[in-house]
Phi, psi and omega in degrees: 000136182283164178299319180300319178293320179299316179296316181297318180296318180295316181292318179298320178297317179295317179296321180299317179298318181292321178294319177299317178297322179294316179296325177297319179294320180295323178297321177297320179296320180294329180289334177071017182255153174105349176083190186292324181294316179295322180295318179296320178295322179294317177297323178296321178296318178298313181298315179296324179294319178295317178297320179298322178296316179296317179295321179297318178297319179295316181296318179299314180298319181292320179294322178296316182290319188266341184238302186295314182296315175300322177295324176297319180292323175298316179298317179298319180296317180294319179295317179297318179295320179294335179272003175112359178278090186284355178258004178286135178223163178273119177237112184239121176195116000274164177191154176298157183302322181299315180291325177297320178294319178297317180296320178295320179294320179295317179297319178297321177296319178298319178298317181293322178294319180294320179295324180289338182269352180287141178283119181303328180292323178292320178298315180297321179294319179295318179297318181293319179298319179295319179297315180296323177297318178296318181294320179294335181279348180288146184293331181249155175305133184224150181211141173263127181237158176272189185294339179269358180088006179283132181289126179250335181207091178265148171289170182298318181290324177291325178296322177295319178295318179293326179292334180263007180277076187296318185269000176077014181295318181293320179296322178294321179296321178295321179295317179296317180297319180292321182287326183263337184076016181231159178302156180222172178306123181087352179243112187281324182210153179226122180236117177294139175225163181054045177069025179087005177287327178229167180225137174265114183247133171256140184268145181281000000 
């Protein structure tokens, strides 16, 4: 039985008790016995039963919105993730703090599972493509070199310059720039990246 059904059954049972009490009070009123005090008590029972029905309806609606509906969304997210939707996450609003914490934990677990299933080669290829796109967008020829000055990611214009470096002067300048961390002939700027493991060099 679902949570929504359990809530509905509990509220219906409560309302039934209140309705029975109201009918009992109405029966007492119809009998006309017991005097004014009994009549007042019977009317009070009817009024309390009606108030109880209204409160029960409000509580049921709130429980469905704040508990049952968020649980349904958590279930949908888990089912979707299990079927291969690796971008599915738990999004709960509104919901009690406890359910929000559960949803956040599930989303974090989904993120860790998704990260573990990614192919490192695909990630590296995507990173390199993004880097080359960034380098090609720079106004001057740019190249990323390692500590020895070897080019690891040149922009298209820098690759053309390196391809025409017949006597190796530009490659020597890149090596000097990487070793010293300062510009060299043909190298306009040197910027350490990745903690100094690599250098972003722009060519003059």
